[in-house]
Residue, then its C-alpha position, 0 to 999 in steps of 0.5 A: x829446855x831439852x834440845x830435841x833436834x840434837x843429834x847424839x845423846x852427847x850433843x843434846x847434853x852439850x846443847x843443853x848445858x850451852x843453853x844454861x851457859x854452863x861449861x861443858x866438863x867431862x863430868x858435866x856433860x856425862x851427867x847431863x847425858x844421864x838426865x836428858x840424853x834421850x830427850x825425856x825429862x827426869x825426876x832424880x835424887x843425887x843419889x839416883x843420878x850418882x848410881x846412874x852415872x857409875x852404872x854407866x861407868x863414870x867415875x864421879x863423886x856424889x859430892x860432885x853430883x850434888x854441886x853439879x845439880x845445884x849448878x844446874x838449878x842456878x843455870x836454869x836448866x833444872x828445878x829443885x823439888x823438896x819433899x818432907x822438908x829434907x828430900x830433894x829431887x831435881x827435875x830437868x822440866x822447868x816449867x811450873x807444874x805440880x807433882x805426885x810424890x808416891x809415898x810407897x816407892x819414893x818416886x816423884x812424877x809430874x801431876x797434870x798441870x791442866x787440872x790443878x786449879x788455884x783459886x786464890x793465894x794469901x797476900x804476902x807479908x809486907x816487904x815480901x813478894x811470893x816468888x813461887x807455889x809448889x804443889x806436891x801431891x802425896x799419894x800412897x796405895x790403897 
């Protein structure tokens, strides 16, 4: 969903927001630029995005960053990846793919999807359907 052909980082961010029908407020555009302005995918926490925005001179509260990330997820522009049931990362790559979680540094990175094979899932209980399967592979240095 990242707009690779957009001219500037602001153009790319505005086009990305439009792709999710998200109104491009000044703060949303600034956060979108921090996320996809260079055309690359990112894994961020609300805190790391808040720090990046403040480092770029944006005056934005952490609560606004959380609300904006939720809005981006609701619009299908990002996906939330939860690690340990409490720590949320937000990924601009919305295609189904596994992740590596680096325990030593707390980083989340993409894992090669072509190497993942899930042979069979259990049947969902009566009255339910499987919405998605999240794969997070935890790593630590030897």
